[in-house]
C-alpha positions in Angstrom: 363.2 40.8 191.6 361.6 37.4 191.9 364.9 35.9 193.1 365.4 38.7 195.7 361.9 38.1 197.1 362.6 34.3 197.4 365.9 34.9 199.1 364.6 37.5 201.5 361.6 35.4 202.4 363.6 32.3 203.0 361.2 30.5 200.6 362.4 27.4 198.7 362.4 27.4 194.9 361.0 24.0 193.9 361.5 22.7 190.4 357.8 23.2 189.6 358.1 27.0 190.0 357.6 28.8 186.7 360.9 30.6 187.1 362.9 27.6 188.2 364.7 27.0 184.9 365.5 30.7 184.5 366.8 31.3 188.0 368.8 28.1 188.7 372.5 28.8 188.1 372.0 32.5 187.5 375.2 34.5 188.2 375.7 38.2 188.6 378.4 40.6 187.4 378.5 44.3 188.2 380.6 47.2 186.8 380.7 50.4 188.9 382.6 53.4 187.8 382.0 57.1 188.1 383.6 58.0 184.8 382.3 55.2 182.6 378.8 54.7 184.0 377.7 51.5 185.8 375.9 48.4 184.7 374.8 44.9 186.0 374.5 41.6 184.1 372.8 38.4 184.9 374.0 35.3 183.1 374.1 31.6 183.3 376.1 28.7 181.9 374.1 26.3 179.8 376.5 23.3 179.8 374.3 21.1 177.7 374.6 23.5 174.8 378.1 24.8 175.6 376.6 28.3 175.8 376.9 31.2 178.2 373.5 33.0 178.1 373.5 36.7 179.1 370.0 36.9 180.5 370.1 40.7 181.1 372.7 43.4 180.9 371.6 46.9 181.8 373.2 50.2 182.7 372.1 53.2 184.6 370.7 55.6 182.0 370.9 58.5 184.3 374.7 58.8 183.8 374.4 58.8 180.0 377.3 56.4 179.8 375.4 53.1 180.5 376.5 51.5 177.2 380.2 52.0 178.1 379.7 49.9 181.3 377.5 47.4 179.5 380.0 46.8 176.8 382.7 46.2 179.4 380.5 43.6 181.1 379.7 41.8 177.8 383.4 41.8 176.9 384.2 40.3 180.3 381.5 37.7 179.8 382.9 36.7 176.4 386.3 36.1 178.2 384.4 34.1 180.9 383.0 32.0 178.1 386.5 31.2 176.8 387.8 30.5 180.3 385.1 28.0 181.0 385.6 26.2 177.7 382.2 27.1 176.3 381.6 27.6 172.6 379.0 30.4 172.3 377.6 33.4 174.0 374.0 34.5 173.6 372.3 37.7 174.7 368.7 38.3 175.3 367.2 41.0 173.0 366.0 44.2 174.5 362.7 46.0 174.1 362.9 49.8 173.8 360.2 51.9 175.5 358.5 52.2 172.1 358.1 48.4 172.1 360.6 47.8 169.3 363.6 45.5 169.6 366.8 47.4 170.4 370.4 46.3 169.8 373.1 48.6 171.1 375.8 49.4 168.5 378.4 47.5 170.5 376.4 44.3 170.3 376.7 44.5 166.5 380.4 45.4 166.7 380.9 42.2 168.9 379.1 40.1 166.3 375.7 39.7 167.9 372.7 39.8 165.5 
């Protein structure tokens, strides 16, 4: 949301902005499908640490199939990591509505802990 506001307003994002480090280099990947839900992922390459960081991956819960689309995006980003010659993938943890940390089952199956 912060990035969209900056883009629409034409404002410059200077390196002293508190979100500068988070937003610089951020990329977007979307999966849209009627049968398998839909999801969006924001990620960035951290070349210093040879890491692809998935900053956020979220699906539309209204379809009841959000994790199918999310899993497809995460798998695609793992392939992107390999294609770019990076060594690791990291995923930001999620917070459930109850306030607890939530890890989808497919994260565990893909080796994230």
